[in-house]
C-alpha positions in Angstrom: 88.9 144.5 59.0 90.6 144.2 62.4 87.6 142.5 63.9 87.7 139.8 61.2 91.2 138.9 62.4 90.2 138.7 66.0 89.3 135.6 67.9 85.7 134.6 67.4 85.5 134.1 71.2 86.7 137.7 71.8 84.0 139.0 69.4 81.3 136.9 71.0 82.5 138.1 74.4 82.3 141.8 73.4 78.8 141.4 72.2 77.6 139.5 75.3 79.3 142.1 77.6 77.7 145.1 75.8 74.3 143.5 75.9 74.6 142.7 79.6 75.9 146.1 80.5 73.0 147.9 78.9 70.6 146.5 81.5 72.8 146.4 84.6 74.7 148.6 86.9 78.3 149.5 86.4 79.3 147.2 89.3 77.3 144.3 87.9 78.8 144.9 84.5 82.4 144.9 85.8 81.7 141.6 87.7 80.2 140.1 84.5 83.3 141.1 82.5 85.6 139.6 85.2 83.7 136.3 85.1 83.5 136.2 81.3 87.2 136.9 80.9 88.2 134.3 83.5 86.2 131.7 81.7 88.5 132.0 78.7 91.9 131.7 80.5 92.3 128.2 79.2 90.9 128.6 75.7 92.9 127.5 72.7 92.5 130.9 71.2 94.3 132.6 74.1 97.1 130.0 73.9 97.4 130.7 70.2 97.5 134.4 70.7 100.3 134.0 73.2 102.2 131.6 71.0 101.8 133.9 67.9 103.0 136.9 69.9 106.2 135.1 71.1 106.8 133.8 67.5 106.2 137.2 66.1 103.5 136.0 63.6 99.8 136.6 63.0 97.6 134.3 65.2 95.3 131.7 63.6 92.2 131.6 65.7 89.8 128.7 65.6 87.1 129.9 68.1 88.0 127.2 70.7 
């Protein structure tokens, strides 16, 4: 149930990272995670998560 409330981008990222890490070294995996996470710094979902936290409410993610 907690996954359903998560950002679609976060769920997509978890799947991509797990798939990538199965076939690569730990060092390559960590680099991939860093690049993947950095690509979402300016996503609307991350902004919504921060805003919802500050407003003490549940976030409403759109996958953008």
